[in-house]
PyMOL Python script that loads the backbone (N, CA, C, O; Angstrom):
from pymol import cmd

cmd.read_pdbstr("""\
ATOM      1  N   MET A   1     158.413  29.813-106.204  1.00  0.00           N
ATOM      2  CA  MET A   1     157.399  30.416-105.367  1.00  0.00           C
ATOM      3  C   MET A   1     156.324  29.359-104.883  1.00  0.00           C
ATOM      4  O   MET A   1     155.908  29.351-103.725  1.00  0.00           O
ATOM      5  N   ALA A   2     155.934  28.526-105.794  1.00  0.00           N
ATOM      6  CA  ALA A   2     154.973  27.484-105.433  1.00  0.00           C
ATOM      7  C   ALA A   2     155.569  26.573-104.363  1.00  0.00           C
ATOM      8  O   ALA A   2     154.889  26.189-103.412  1.00  0.00           O
ATOM      9  N   ASP A   3     156.868  26.226-104.533  1.00  0.00           N
ATOM     10  CA  ASP A   3     157.484  25.356-103.572  1.00  0.00           C
ATOM     11  C   ASP A   3     157.555  26.020-102.178  1.00  0.00           C
ATOM     12  O   ASP A   3     157.416  25.344-101.159  1.00  0.00           O
ATOM     13  N   GLU A   4     157.770  27.344-102.148  1.00  0.00           N
ATOM     14  CA  GLU A   4     157.829  28.053-100.878  1.00  0.00           C
ATOM     15  C   GLU A   4     156.504  28.049-100.197  1.00  0.00           C
ATOM     16  O   GLU A   4     156.439  27.911 -98.975  1.00  0.00           O
ATOM     17  N   ASN A   5     155.426  28.199-100.954  1.00  0.00           N
ATOM     18  CA  ASN A   5     154.080  28.165-100.383  1.00  0.00           C
ATOM     19  C   ASN A   5     153.776  26.773 -99.851  1.00  0.00           C
ATOM     20  O   ASN A   5     153.251  26.619 -98.748  1.00  0.00           O
ATOM     21  N   LEU A   6     154.112  25.755-100.650  1.00  0.00           N
ATOM     22  CA  LEU A   6     153.890  24.388-100.200  1.00  0.00           C
ATOM     23  C   LEU A   6     154.689  24.090 -98.956  1.00  0.00           C
ATOM     24  O   LEU A   6     154.192  23.453 -98.027  1.00  0.00           O
ATOM     25  N   GLU A   7     155.936  24.551 -98.934  1.00  0.00           N
ATOM     26  CA  GLU A   7     156.790  24.377 -97.736  1.00  0.00           C
ATOM     27  C   GLU A   7     156.114  24.964 -96.499  1.00  0.00           C
ATOM     28  O   GLU A   7     156.070  24.335 -95.441  1.00  0.00           O
ATOM     29  N   LYS A   8     155.592  26.173 -96.650  1.00  0.00           N
ATOM     30  CA  LYS A   8     154.913  26.817 -95.521  1.00  0.00           C
ATOM     31  C   LYS A   8     153.655  26.048 -95.113  1.00  0.00           C
ATOM     32  O   LYS A   8     153.388  25.875 -93.923  1.00  0.00           O
ATOM     33  N   GLU A   9     152.909  25.604 -96.069  1.00  0.00           N
ATOM     34  CA  GLU A   9     151.673  24.840 -95.753  1.00  0.00           C
ATOM     35  C   GLU A   9     151.982  23.547 -95.034  1.00  0.00           C
ATOM     36  O   GLU A   9     151.302  23.174 -94.078  1.00  0.00           O
ATOM     37  N   ILE A  10     153.018  22.866 -95.503  1.00  0.00           N
ATOM     38  CA  ILE A  10     153.373  21.594 -94.862  1.00  0.00           C
ATOM     39  C   ILE A  10     153.873  21.841 -93.453  1.00  0.00           C
ATOM     40  O   ILE A  10     153.454  21.155 -92.520  1.00  0.00           O
ATOM     41  N   ALA A  11     154.764  22.808 -93.281  1.00  0.00           N
ATOM     42  CA  ALA A  11     155.274  23.115 -91.947  1.00  0.00           C
ATOM     43  C   ALA A  11     154.101  23.502 -91.007  1.00  0.00           C
ATOM     44  O   ALA A  11     154.067  23.084 -89.850  1.00  0.00           O
ATOM     45  N   SER A  12     153.181  24.273 -91.502  1.00  0.00           N
ATOM     46  CA  SER A  12     152.075  24.690 -90.671  1.00  0.00           C
ATOM     47  C   SER A  12     151.225  23.467 -90.270  1.00  0.00           C
ATOM     48  O   SER A  12     150.811  23.351 -89.116  1.00  0.00           O
ATOM     49  N   ALA A  13     150.975  22.580 -91.206  1.00  0.00           N
ATOM     50  CA  ALA A  13     150.166  21.370 -90.896  1.00  0.00           C
ATOM     51  C   ALA A  13     150.927  20.463 -89.886  1.00  0.00           C
ATOM     52  O   ALA A  13     150.331  19.894 -88.971  1.00  0.00           O
ATOM     53  N   LEU A  14     152.229  20.354 -90.082  1.00  0.00           N
ATOM     54  CA  LEU A  14     153.013  19.540 -89.151  1.00  0.00           C
ATOM     55  C   LEU A  14     153.037  20.136 -87.721  1.00  0.00           C
ATOM     56  O   LEU A  14     152.993  19.411 -86.727  1.00  0.00           O
ATOM     57  N   ARG A  15     153.107  21.452 -87.661  1.00  0.00           N
ATOM     58  CA  ARG A  15     153.032  22.110 -86.353  1.00  0.00           C
ATOM     59  C   ARG A  15     151.663  21.937 -85.710  1.00  0.00           C
ATOM     60  O   ARG A  15     151.549  21.704 -84.507  1.00  0.00           O
ATOM     61  N   ARG A  16     150.634  22.055 -86.530  1.00  0.00           N
ATOM     62  CA  ARG A  16     149.254  21.880 -86.013  1.00  0.00           C
ATOM     63  C   ARG A  16     149.080  20.453 -85.480  1.00  0.00           C
ATOM     64  O   ARG A  16     148.410  20.258 -84.466  1.00  0.00           O
ATOM     65  N   ARG A  17     149.662  19.472 -86.133  1.00  0.00           N
ATOM     66  CA  ARG A  17     149.596  18.122 -85.651  1.00  0.00           C
ATOM     67  C   ARG A  17     150.185  18.001 -84.240  1.00  0.00           C
ATOM     68  O   ARG A  17     149.604  17.367 -83.360  1.00  0.00           O
ATOM     69  N   LEU A  18     151.350  18.625 -84.049  1.00  0.00           N
ATOM     70  CA  LEU A  18     151.957  18.605 -82.729  1.00  0.00           C
ATOM     71  C   LEU A  18     151.107  19.299 -81.690  1.00  0.00           C
ATOM     72  O   LEU A  18     151.036  18.863 -80.541  1.00  0.00           O
ATOM     73  N   GLU A  19     150.460  20.386 -82.094  1.00  0.00           N
ATOM     74  CA  GLU A  19     149.554  21.100 -81.153  1.00  0.00           C
ATOM     75  C   GLU A  19     148.399  20.215 -80.742  1.00  0.00           C
ATOM     76  O   GLU A  19     148.051  20.140 -79.564  1.00  0.00           O
ATOM     77  N   VAL A  20     147.808  19.549 -81.711  1.00  0.00           N
ATOM     78  CA  VAL A  20     146.655  18.671 -81.396  1.00  0.00           C
ATOM     79  C   VAL A  20     147.099  17.525 -80.498  1.00  0.00           C
ATOM     80  O   VAL A  20     146.418  17.196 -79.528  1.00  0.00           O
ATOM     81  N   ILE A  21     148.211  16.932 -80.809  1.00  0.00           N
ATOM     82  CA  ILE A  21     148.684  15.815 -79.978  1.00  0.00           C
ATOM     83  C   ILE A  21     148.983  16.285 -78.555  1.00  0.00           C
ATOM     84  O   ILE A  21     148.699  15.584 -77.583  1.00  0.00           O
ATOM     85  N   GLY A  22     149.555  17.470 -78.453  1.00  0.00           N
ATOM     86  CA  GLY A  22     149.944  17.993 -77.098  1.00  0.00           C
ATOM     87  C   GLY A  22     148.867  18.684 -76.342  1.00  0.00           C
ATOM     88  O   GLY A  22     149.098  19.147 -75.225  1.00  0.00           O
ATOM     89  N   ASP A  23     147.659  18.777 -76.926  1.00  0.00           N
ATOM     90  CA  ASP A  23     146.567  19.440 -76.225  1.00  0.00           C
ATOM     91  C   ASP A  23     145.943  18.533 -75.141  1.00  0.00           C
ATOM     92  O   ASP A  23     144.958  17.828 -75.362  1.00  0.00           O
ATOM     93  N   ARG A  24     146.560  18.597 -73.992  1.00  0.00           N
ATOM     94  CA  ARG A  24     146.122  17.738 -72.891  1.00  0.00           C
ATOM     95  C   ARG A  24     144.705  18.060 -72.417  1.00  0.00           C
ATOM     96  O   ARG A  24     143.949  17.151 -72.074  1.00  0.00           O
ATOM     97  N   ALA A  25     144.338  19.347 -72.393  1.00  0.00           N
ATOM     98  CA  ALA A  25     142.985  19.731 -71.957  1.00  0.00           C
ATOM     99  C   ALA A  25     141.951  19.161 -72.902  1.00  0.00           C
ATOM    100  O   ALA A  25     140.902  18.698 -72.455  1.00  0.00           O
ATOM    101  N   LEU A  26     142.213  19.182 -74.176  1.00  0.00           N
ATOM    102  CA  LEU A  26     141.264  18.658 -75.127  1.00  0.00           C
ATOM    103  C   LEU A  26     141.173  17.128 -74.980  1.00  0.00           C
ATOM    104  O   LEU A  26     140.086  16.552 -75.025  1.00  0.00           O
ATOM    105  N   ARG A  27     142.315  16.499 -74.807  1.00  0.00           N
ATOM    106  CA  ARG A  27     142.322  15.062 -74.633  1.00  0.00           C
ATOM    107  C   ARG A  27     141.529  14.614 -73.420  1.00  0.00           C
ATOM    108  O   ARG A  27     140.845  13.591 -73.454  1.00  0.00           O
ATOM    109  N   GLU A  28     141.629  15.404 -72.326  1.00  0.00           N
ATOM    110  CA  GLU A  28     140.897  15.043 -71.149  1.00  0.00           C
ATOM    111  C   GLU A  28     139.421  15.402 -71.198  1.00  0.00           C
ATOM    112  O   GLU A  28     138.594  14.711 -70.603  1.00  0.00           O
ATOM    113  N   SER A  29     139.081  16.480 -71.903  1.00  0.00           N
ATOM    114  CA  SER A  29     137.704  16.921 -71.903  1.00  0.00           C
ATOM    115  C   SER A  29     136.905  16.320 -73.078  1.00  0.00           C
ATOM    116  O   SER A  29     135.704  16.083 -72.951  1.00  0.00           O
ATOM    117  N   ASP A  30     137.565  16.080 -74.202  1.00  0.00           N
ATOM    118  CA  ASP A  30     136.826  15.581 -75.359  1.00  0.00           C
ATOM    119  C   ASP A  30     137.794  14.764 -76.291  1.00  0.00           C
ATOM    120  O   ASP A  30     138.196  15.235 -77.355  1.00  0.00           O
ATOM    121  N   PRO A  31     138.134  13.562 -75.853  1.00  0.00           N
ATOM    122  CA  PRO A  31     139.066  12.782 -76.647  1.00  0.00           C
ATOM    123  C   PRO A  31     138.590  12.484 -78.062  1.00  0.00           C
ATOM    124  O   PRO A  31     139.407  12.355 -78.973  1.00  0.00           O
ATOM    125  N   GLY A  32     137.310  12.375 -78.253  1.00  0.00           N
ATOM    126  CA  GLY A  32     136.783  12.142 -79.569  1.00  0.00           C
ATOM    127  C   GLY A  32     137.043  13.297 -80.512  1.00  0.00           C
ATOM    128  O   GLY A  32     137.355  13.104 -81.687  1.00  0.00           O
ATOM    129  N   ARG A  33     136.910  14.490 -79.986  1.00  0.00           N
ATOM    130  CA  ARG A  33     137.194  15.687 -80.806  1.00  0.00           C
ATOM    131  C   ARG A  33     138.692  15.762 -81.103  1.00  0.00           C
ATOM    132  O   ARG A  33     139.082  16.114 -82.217  1.00  0.00           O
ATOM    133  N   GLN A  34     139.529  15.439 -80.128  1.00  0.00           N
ATOM    134  CA  GLN A  34     140.958  15.465 -80.366  1.00  0.00           C
ATOM    135  C   GLN A  34     141.337  14.458 -81.485  1.00  0.00           C
ATOM    136  O   GLN A  34     142.155  14.754 -82.357  1.00  0.00           O
ATOM    137  N   LEU A  35     140.736  13.301 -81.430  1.00  0.00           N
ATOM    138  CA  LEU A  35     140.991  12.297 -82.450  1.00  0.00           C
ATOM    139  C   LEU A  35     140.509  12.794 -83.827  1.00  0.00           C
ATOM    140  O   LEU A  35     141.180  12.580 -84.837  1.00  0.00           O
ATOM    141  N   ALA A  36     139.350  13.452 -83.856  1.00  0.00           N
ATOM    142  CA  ALA A  36     138.820  13.959 -85.119  1.00  0.00           C
ATOM    143  C   ALA A  36     139.776  15.055 -85.672  1.00  0.00           C
ATOM    144  O   ALA A  36     140.036  15.094 -86.874  1.00  0.00           O
ATOM    145  N   GLU A  37     140.286  15.924 -84.806  1.00  0.00           N
ATOM    146  CA  GLU A  37     141.194  16.959 -85.233  1.00  0.00           C
ATOM    147  C   GLU A  37     142.509  16.351 -85.713  1.00  0.00           C
ATOM    148  O   GLU A  37     143.082  16.821 -86.695  1.00  0.00           O
ATOM    149  N   LEU A  38     142.990  15.317 -85.036  1.00  0.00           N
ATOM    150  CA  LEU A  38     144.203  14.648 -85.459  1.00  0.00           C
ATOM    151  C   LEU A  38     144.001  13.958 -86.838  1.00  0.00           C
ATOM    152  O   LEU A  38     144.876  13.990 -87.702  1.00  0.00           O
ATOM    153  N   ARG A  39     142.843  13.352 -86.997  1.00  0.00           N
ATOM    154  CA  ARG A  39     142.539  12.725 -88.297  1.00  0.00           C
ATOM    155  C   ARG A  39     142.522  13.774 -89.403  1.00  0.00           C
ATOM    156  O   ARG A  39     143.094  13.559 -90.471  1.00  0.00           O
ATOM    157  N   ALA A  40     141.877  14.893 -89.155  1.00  0.00           N
ATOM    158  CA  ALA A  40     141.770  15.972 -90.173  1.00  0.00           C
ATOM    159  C   ALA A  40     143.168  16.518 -90.533  1.00  0.00           C
ATOM    160  O   ALA A  40     143.466  16.705 -91.713  1.00  0.00           O
ATOM    161  N   VAL A  41     143.997  16.766 -89.562  1.00  0.00           N
ATOM    162  CA  VAL A  41     145.328  17.299 -89.878  1.00  0.00           C
ATOM    163  C   VAL A  41     146.187  16.244 -90.551  1.00  0.00           C
ATOM    164  O   VAL A  41     147.025  16.575 -91.389  1.00  0.00           O
ATOM    165  N   SER A  42     145.997  14.989 -90.203  1.00  0.00           N
ATOM    166  CA  SER A  42     146.740  13.919 -90.858  1.00  0.00           C
ATOM    167  C   SER A  42     146.349  13.805 -92.332  1.00  0.00           C
ATOM    168  O   SER A  42     147.200  13.583 -93.193  1.00  0.00           O
ATOM    169  N   GLU A  43     145.065  13.960 -92.609  1.00  0.00           N
ATOM    170  CA  GLU A  43     144.578  13.937 -93.995  1.00  0.00           C
ATOM    171  C   GLU A  43     145.158  15.128 -94.752  1.00  0.00           C
ATOM    172  O   GLU A  43     145.531  15.002 -95.918  1.00  0.00           O
ATOM    173  N   ARG A  44     145.233  16.267 -94.100  1.00  0.00           N
ATOM    174  CA  ARG A  44     145.804  17.471 -94.712  1.00  0.00           C
ATOM    175  C   ARG A  44     147.279  17.219 -95.066  1.00  0.00           C
ATOM    176  O   ARG A  44     147.725  17.544 -96.166  1.00  0.00           O
ATOM    177  N   ILE A  45     148.019  16.642 -94.126  1.00  0.00           N
ATOM    178  CA  ILE A  45     149.438  16.337 -94.346  1.00  0.00           C
ATOM    179  C   ILE A  45     149.579  15.393 -95.543  1.00  0.00           C
ATOM    180  O   ILE A  45     150.445  15.594 -96.394  1.00  0.00           O
ATOM    181  N   ALA A  46     148.725  14.360 -95.608  1.00  0.00           N
ATOM    182  CA  ALA A  46     148.809  13.381 -96.712  1.00  0.00           C
ATOM    183  C   ALA A  46     148.536  14.086 -98.050  1.00  0.00           C
ATOM    184  O   ALA A  46     149.209  13.809 -99.042  1.00  0.00           O
ATOM    185  N   ALA A  47     147.566  14.983 -98.080  1.00  0.00           N
ATOM    186  CA  ALA A  47     147.256  15.726 -99.331  1.00  0.00           C
ATOM    187  C   ALA A  47     148.414  16.595 -99.720  1.00  0.00           C
ATOM    188  O   ALA A  47     148.756  16.659-100.901  1.00  0.00           O
ATOM    189  N   LEU A  48     149.033  17.267 -98.781  1.00  0.00           N
ATOM    190  CA  LEU A  48     150.183  18.091 -99.071  1.00  0.00           C
ATOM    191  C   LEU A  48     151.400  17.256 -99.507  1.00  0.00           C
ATOM    192  O   LEU A  48     152.154  17.664-100.390  1.00  0.00           O
ATOM    193  N   GLU A  49     151.575  16.114 -98.895  1.00  0.00           N
ATOM    194  CA  GLU A  49     152.659  15.220 -99.251  1.00  0.00           C
ATOM    195  C   GLU A  49     152.544  14.796-100.715  1.00  0.00           C
ATOM    196  O   GLU A  49     153.547  14.683-101.419  1.00  0.00           O
ATOM    197  N   ALA A  50     151.314  14.563-101.161  1.00  0.00           N
ATOM    198  CA  ALA A  50     151.086  14.204-102.558  1.00  0.00           C
ATOM    199  C   ALA A  50     151.498  15.269-103.535  1.00  0.00           C
ATOM    200  O   ALA A  50     151.693  14.984-104.716  1.00  0.00           O
ATOM    201  N   ARG A  51     151.634  16.493-103.067  1.00  0.00           N
ATOM    202  CA  ARG A  51     152.021  17.600-103.925  1.00  0.00           C
ATOM    203  C   ARG A  51     153.553  17.897-103.851  1.00  0.00           C
ATOM    204  O   ARG A  51     154.034  18.874-104.425  1.00  0.00           O
ATOM    205  N   LEU A  52     154.262  17.065-103.161  1.00  0.00           N
ATOM    206  CA  LEU A  52     155.726  17.295-103.071  1.00  0.00           C
ATOM    207  C   LEU A  52     156.336  17.240-104.465  1.00  0.00           C
ATOM    208  O   LEU A  52     156.001  16.367-105.265  1.00  0.00           O
ATOM    209  N   PRO A  53     157.232  18.180-104.749  1.00  0.00           N
ATOM    210  CA  PRO A  53     157.840  18.208-106.072  1.00  0.00           C
ATOM    211  C   PRO A  53     158.842  17.059-106.221  1.00  0.00           C
ATOM    212  O   PRO A  53     159.290  16.468-105.239  1.00  0.00           O
ATOM    213  N   ALA A  54     159.175  16.766-107.476  1.00  0.00           N
ATOM    214  CA  ALA A  54     160.130  15.695-107.757  1.00  0.00           C
ATOM    215  C   ALA A  54     161.494  16.041-107.161  1.00  0.00           C
ATOM    216  O   ALA A  54     162.298  15.148-106.891  1.00  0.00           O
ATOM    217  N   THR A  55     161.757  17.338-106.954  1.00  0.00           N
ATOM    218  CA  THR A  55     163.046  17.743-106.435  1.00  0.00           C
ATOM    219  C   THR A  55     163.183  17.641-104.901  1.00  0.00           C
ATOM    220  O   THR A  55     164.204  18.022-104.329  1.00  0.00           O
ATOM    221  N   VAL A  56     162.139  17.124-104.261  1.00  0.00           N
ATOM    222  CA  VAL A  56     162.224  17.044-102.802  1.00  0.00           C
ATOM    223  C   VAL A  56     163.408  16.107-102.447  1.00  0.00           C
ATOM    224  O   VAL A  56     163.656  15.102-103.113  1.00  0.00           O
ATOM    225  N   HIS A  57     164.091  16.470-101.413  1.00  0.00           N
ATOM    226  CA  HIS A  57     165.219  15.699-100.994  1.00  0.00           C
ATOM    227  C   HIS A  57     164.790  14.285-100.596  1.00  0.00           C
ATOM    228  O   HIS A  57     163.783  14.132 -99.904  1.00  0.00           O
ATOM    229  N   PRO A  58     165.526  13.247-101.012  1.00  0.00           N
ATOM    230  CA  PRO A  58     165.140  11.868-100.733  1.00  0.00           C
ATOM    231  C   PRO A  58     165.003  11.579 -99.220  1.00  0.00           C
ATOM    232  O   PRO A  58     164.158  10.779 -98.819  1.00  0.00           O
ATOM    233  N   GLN A  59     165.809  12.211 -98.409  1.00  0.00           N
ATOM    234  CA  GLN A  59     165.692  11.992 -96.963  1.00  0.00           C
ATOM    235  C   GLN A  59     164.343  12.518 -96.441  1.00  0.00           C
ATOM    236  O   GLN A  59     163.694  11.877 -95.615  1.00  0.00           O
ATOM    237  N   LEU A  60     163.945  13.675 -96.931  1.00  0.00           N
ATOM    238  CA  LEU A  60     162.650  14.223 -96.510  1.00  0.00           C
ATOM    239  C   LEU A  60     161.508  13.331 -96.988  1.00  0.00           C
ATOM    240  O   LEU A  60     160.569  13.054 -96.241  1.00  0.00           O
ATOM    241  N   ARG A  61     161.597  12.891 -98.221  1.00  0.00           N
ATOM    242  CA  ARG A  61     160.595  11.955 -98.750  1.00  0.00           C
ATOM    243  C   ARG A  61     160.503  10.719 -97.855  1.00  0.00           C
ATOM    244  O   ARG A  61     159.406  10.249 -97.552  1.00  0.00           O
ATOM    245  N   HIS A  62     161.632  10.204 -97.442  1.00  0.00           N
ATOM    246  CA  HIS A  62     161.709   9.050 -96.559  1.00  0.00           C
ATOM    247  C   HIS A  62     160.942   9.333 -95.249  1.00  0.00           C
ATOM    248  O   HIS A  62     160.171   8.495 -94.781  1.00  0.00           O
ATOM    249  N   TYR A  63     161.163  10.502 -94.681  1.00  0.00           N
ATOM    250  CA  TYR A  63     160.449  10.840 -93.449  1.00  0.00           C
ATOM    251  C   TYR A  63     158.933  10.792 -93.646  1.00  0.00           C
ATOM    252  O   TYR A  63     158.202  10.278 -92.799  1.00  0.00           O
ATOM    253  N   PHE A  64     158.479  11.329 -94.762  1.00  0.00           N
ATOM    254  CA  PHE A  64     157.043  11.310 -95.027  1.00  0.00           C
ATOM    255  C   PHE A  64     156.520   9.882 -95.225  1.00  0.00           C
ATOM    256  O   PHE A  64     155.479   9.500 -94.690  1.00  0.00           O
ATOM    257  N   GLU A  65     157.276   9.111 -96.009  1.00  0.00           N
ATOM    258  CA  GLU A  65     156.872   7.736 -96.253  1.00  0.00           C
ATOM    259  C   GLU A  65     156.743   6.927 -94.965  1.00  0.00           C
ATOM    260  O   GLU A  65     155.886   6.052 -94.850  1.00  0.00           O
ATOM    261  N   ARG A  66     157.603   7.233 -94.006  1.00  0.00           N
ATOM    262  CA  ARG A  66     157.596   6.507 -92.723  1.00  0.00           C
ATOM    263  C   ARG A  66     156.746   7.200 -91.644  1.00  0.00           C
ATOM    264  O   ARG A  66     156.692   6.768 -90.493  1.00  0.00           O
ATOM    265  N   CYS A  67     156.097   8.274 -92.056  1.00  0.00           N
ATOM    266  CA  CYS A  67     155.244   9.083 -91.118  1.00  0.00           C
ATOM    267  C   CYS A  67     156.089   9.596 -89.960  1.00  0.00           C
ATOM    268  O   CYS A  67     155.596   9.697 -88.836  1.00  0.00           O
ATOM    269  N   SER A  68     157.327   9.916 -90.209  1.00  0.00           N
ATOM    270  CA  SER A  68     158.221  10.465 -89.207  1.00  0.00           C
ATOM    271  C   SER A  68     158.053  12.021 -89.285  1.00  0.00           C
ATOM    272  O   SER A  68     158.946  12.752 -89.713  1.00  0.00           O
ATOM    273  N   TYR A  69     156.886  12.454 -88.855  1.00  0.00           N
ATOM    274  CA  TYR A  69     156.495  13.875 -89.087  1.00  0.00           C
ATOM    275  C   TYR A  69     157.323  14.828 -88.238  1.00  0.00           C
ATOM    276  O   TYR A  69     157.583  15.951 -88.670  1.00  0.00           O
ATOM    277  N   ASP A  70     157.741  14.423 -87.057  1.00  0.00           N
ATOM    278  CA  ASP A  70     158.616  15.330 -86.263  1.00  0.00           C
ATOM    279  C   ASP A  70     159.917  15.563 -86.987  1.00  0.00           C
ATOM    280  O   ASP A  70     160.398  16.694 -87.069  1.00  0.00           O
ATOM    281  N   LYS A  71     160.489  14.498 -87.511  1.00  0.00           N
ATOM    282  CA  LYS A  71     161.745  14.615 -88.275  1.00  0.00           C
ATOM    283  C   LYS A  71     161.511  15.444 -89.550  1.00  0.00           C
ATOM    284  O   LYS A  71     162.345  16.274 -89.912  1.00  0.00           O
ATOM    285  N   ALA A  72     160.409  15.221 -90.207  1.00  0.00           N
ATOM    286  CA  ALA A  72     160.086  15.988 -91.396  1.00  0.00           C
ATOM    287  C   ALA A  72     159.992  17.471 -91.097  1.00  0.00           C
ATOM    288  O   ALA A  72     160.511  18.291 -91.854  1.00  0.00           O
ATOM    289  N   LEU A  73     159.354  17.817 -90.030  1.00  0.00           N
ATOM    290  CA  LEU A  73     159.268  19.255 -89.625  1.00  0.00           C
ATOM    291  C   LEU A  73     160.655  19.822 -89.331  1.00  0.00           C
ATOM    292  O   LEU A  73     160.991  20.919 -89.777  1.00  0.00           O
ATOM    293  N   GLU A  74     161.441  19.083 -88.594  1.00  0.00           N
ATOM    294  CA  GLU A  74     162.792  19.560 -88.312  1.00  0.00           C
ATOM    295  C   GLU A  74     163.581  19.776 -89.618  1.00  0.00           C
ATOM    296  O   GLU A  74     164.294  20.768 -89.766  1.00  0.00           O
ATOM    297  N   TRP A  75     163.442  18.859 -90.530  1.00  0.00           N
ATOM    298  CA  TRP A  75     164.174  18.940 -91.803  1.00  0.00           C
ATOM    299  C   TRP A  75     163.714  20.211 -92.536  1.00  0.00           C
ATOM    300  O   TRP A  75     164.545  21.004 -92.981  1.00  0.00           O
ATOM    301  N   ILE A  76     162.401  20.402 -92.659  1.00  0.00           N
ATOM    302  CA  ILE A  76     161.858  21.545 -93.397  1.00  0.00           C
ATOM    303  C   ILE A  76     162.332  22.847 -92.776  1.00  0.00           C
ATOM    304  O   ILE A  76     162.723  23.780 -93.476  1.00  0.00           O
ATOM    305  N   GLU A  77     162.292  22.894 -91.448  1.00  0.00           N
ATOM    306  CA  GLU A  77     162.726  24.128 -90.778  1.00  0.00           C
ATOM    307  C   GLU A  77     164.195  24.427 -90.989  1.00  0.00           C
ATOM    308  O   GLU A  77     164.610  25.585 -91.021  1.00  0.00           O
ATOM    309  N   ARG A  78     164.982  23.361 -91.134  1.00  0.00           N
ATOM    310  CA  ARG A  78     166.408  23.506 -91.314  1.00  0.00           C
ATOM    311  C   ARG A  78     166.835  23.637 -92.755  1.00  0.00           C
ATOM    312  O   ARG A  78     167.663  24.484 -93.090  1.00  0.00           O
ATOM    313  N   GLU A  79     166.271  22.798 -93.615  1.00  0.00           N
ATOM    314  CA  GLU A  79     166.749  22.658 -94.984  1.00  0.00           C
ATOM    315  C   GLU A  79     165.750  23.074 -96.094  1.00  0.00           C
ATOM    316  O   GLU A  79     166.144  23.278 -97.243  1.00  0.00           O
ATOM    317  N   GLY A  80     164.474  23.193 -95.739  1.00  0.00           N
ATOM    318  CA  GLY A  80     163.493  23.417 -96.768  1.00  0.00           C
ATOM    319  C   GLY A  80     163.122  22.094 -97.430  1.00  0.00           C
ATOM    320  O   GLY A  80     163.554  21.031 -96.983  1.00  0.00           O
ATOM    321  N   LEU A  81     162.326  22.156 -98.489  1.00  0.00           N
ATOM    322  CA  LEU A  81     161.893  20.941 -99.153  1.00  0.00           C
ATOM    323  C   LEU A  81     162.984  20.216 -99.911  1.00  0.00           C
ATOM    324  O   LEU A  81     163.030  18.986 -99.917  1.00  0.00           O
ATOM    325  N   THR A  82     163.842  20.953-100.536  1.00  0.00           N
ATOM    326  CA  THR A  82     164.840  20.328-101.408  1.00  0.00           C
ATOM    327  C   THR A  82     166.180  20.167-100.740  1.00  0.00           C
ATOM    328  O   THR A  82     167.034  19.452-101.263  1.00  0.00           O
ATOM    329  N   GLY A  83     166.400  20.798 -99.612  1.00  0.00           N
ATOM    330  CA  GLY A  83     167.653  20.645 -98.870  1.00  0.00           C
ATOM    331  C   GLY A  83     168.830  20.933 -99.718  1.00  0.00           C
ATOM    332  O   GLY A  83     168.860  21.963-100.391  1.00  0.00           O
ATOM    333  N   SER A  84     169.802  20.076 -99.724  1.00  0.00           N
ATOM    334  CA  SER A  84     171.076  20.286-100.436  1.00  0.00           C
ATOM    335  C   SER A  84     170.918  20.152-101.972  1.00  0.00           C
ATOM    336  O   SER A  84     171.884  20.335-102.712  1.00  0.00           O
ATOM    337  N   LEU A  85     169.736  19.844-102.424  1.00  0.00           N
ATOM    338  CA  LEU A  85     169.508  19.720-103.874  1.00  0.00           C
ATOM    339  C   LEU A  85     169.276  21.075-104.509  1.00  0.00           C
ATOM    340  O   LEU A  85     169.202  21.167-105.735  1.00  0.00           O
ATOM    341  N   ARG A  86     169.159  22.117-103.728  1.00  0.00           N
ATOM    342  CA  ARG A  86     168.905  23.453-104.288  1.00  0.00           C
ATOM    343  C   ARG A  86     170.052  23.952-105.119  1.00  0.00           C
ATOM    344  O   ARG A  86     169.991  25.058-105.657  1.00  0.00           O
TER     345      ARG A  86
END
""", "prot")
cmd.dss("prot")
cmd.show_as("cartoon", "prot")
cmd.util.cbc("prot")
cmd.orient("prot")
């Protein structure tokens, strides 16, 4: 259950990161605010990453270590946190 909640939290934070990056209106009207929002969501992702269980799939851990967040989100949506280790 805890892993499912963490999985949802991480996926939500990764989606939010994409929203912030893709917010063209915010970038044009207030780039400083966009940067602050990106920084905040990045810190949230790092905090959640620190809570990853030991059973997390090595490929997913690799994506986080390399900050390949788009790939991490795709993995989570397809495989979950542990993937084929379940």
